[in-house]
N, C-alpha and C positions, 0 to 999 in steps of 0.2 A: 839861187842856182838850183836847177832841177836835173836829176839824173834818172834816165829811163833805160831799162834793159829788158830784152825779151828772150825767153827760151821756150822751146816747145818740144813735145814728142807727139806721137800719133793721136793721143787723146786729150792732151792738156796744153794750153798756152799760158805761160806765167809772165805777167807784166810787172816788173819791180819798179816802184815809184819811190824815189828818195830825194831828200832835200826840201825845197820849198815849192808849193803849188799855189800860185797866186796869179794876179792879173797879168803879170809879165811872162809867166811860164806856161800858162794854160794852152797857148797855141802849140807848144811842143807836144803836150799830152794828146791834144786832138789830132795832130798830124801822125803821131805814133799809132794811135788807135785806128785811124783811117787806113794805115798801111797793113794793119792786122786783118782787116776785113777782106774777104769773108772769113770769119773765125770758124775753125773746125774743132768741135769738141768743146770742153769746158775752158773758160778763161778765168784765171786766178789773178786778182790784183793784190800783189804783195806790198803792203804799205809799211813794212817794218822800218824803213829808212826815212819815212815822211816826217819831217820835223816841224813844218808849219804849213797851214792851209787857211786861206781866207775864203770869203763867201764865193768868190769867182771860182776858186778851186773846187769847192763843194758843188757848185752849179754844174761845172764841167763833168765831174764824176757822176753826178746824178743823171745828166743827159746821156752819158755813155751807158750807165747801168739800165736806164729806162729803154734805151735802144736795144740792148741785149734781151731784156724781158719781152719787149714787143716782138722781137725776132724769135722768141722761144729758145734762146740759147742759154745754156747753163753757165752761171758765173758764181764766184764767191770772192769775198774780200778777206784777206788773211793778215795776221800779224799786226793788228791795229793796236797802237799804244793807247793808253788811257786818255790822253789829251785829244787825239784825233777821233777816237770813238766817242768821247764826250761831245765834241762839236757835232758829229753826225747824229748823235742821239738827241741832243737839245734841238736841233733843226728838224727832227722828225724823220730823217732819212731812213734810219734803221727800221722804224715801225712801218713806214710807207712801203719799203722794198722787201721787208721781211727779215726779222732777226736771224733766221737760219742762214742767211747769206753772209753774215758778219762774224768774224772770229778774232778775238783779242789775243794779244801776246800771252 
């Protein structure tokens, strides 16, 4: 099960992702992101509640983050637990997109 919530102010949009991000729940994340577009200001992906993520989940987040970079929109990923950070790090996502965008718990 995946839980998504969005909050925003004039400068920042926060997308909280909790639960499991996998083959079955990725469409929910993609639909939520598409509703956010166009994003005004910084978007923060709060992954504090993310308990599980498979390669499909990593791929979907990578696609979203690359889209933001190509659009020159600022973003960051916050509250990464060690397991989720480890997955992203081993797959080279943090190095590819820049360590400065990823913040652990």
